N, C-alpha and C positions, 0 to 999 in steps of 0.2 A: 505514470510517473517515470522519470528517468534520473538515474544517478550514474556518474562515471568515476573511475578510479584509474590513475595513470600507472599503477603498478602492473607488473606482468604476472602471468600465471594465476595461481590460486589467490594470491593477495589482491589481485585486481578484479576478481569475480564478485559481483554485487548481487545480493539476494534481498528481496523485499518482504516485509511483513506488516501487518496491521498492529500498531502499538496500542492505540486507544480507539475503541469503536463500541457504540451502544449495541445492545442485543437486537434491536430492531434493524439497525444498519447492517449488522453481520448476517442477517437473513436475507438482505437485499443485494449486497455488494460482494464481489469476489475479487481478491487481489492475487494475480499470478506471481508467485515468488521469484520466478526467473526473469520474466519480461517487465514486470511492473504494471502490466495492463490491468485496469479496473473495469470489470464488467458487471452487468446486472444479472442477478439470479431470478428475478421476477420483475414484473412491470411496476413502475412507480405510480403511486396513488396520492395525488395532492391532498386528499382529505385525510390521509393517514400521517402525512409528514410533508411539510413544504420546503424543508432543507435538511441536509445531513452533513455531518462533519466526521471525517476519518483522519486519524493520525498515522501516516505511513512512515516506516523506518527502513532505511537502506543500510545494509551492513556488508563490509567487504570481508575477504577471507582472512585478514589479519585481525579482525575483531573491532575495527573502527566503524562508527556508525553516525548517522545524522537522521533527523526526522523532519517531516513537513506536514502541515495540515492541508487537507483537501476538503473544500466545502462545495 
């Protein structure tokens, strides 16, 4: 995921976090707080789950934030 902020310095620095995620999804997916890259911690198994939903939050250095659902 990617978010941008036009502010300079600390106020323009965006960090990412998972806002809402199931226990199962949290053991499968990892979100890099600096880059926003979502990676797998283990292989996906269609028999265990056919879809996942993550809510990712982007927050700037000034405390403003927004979120998006990733399915």
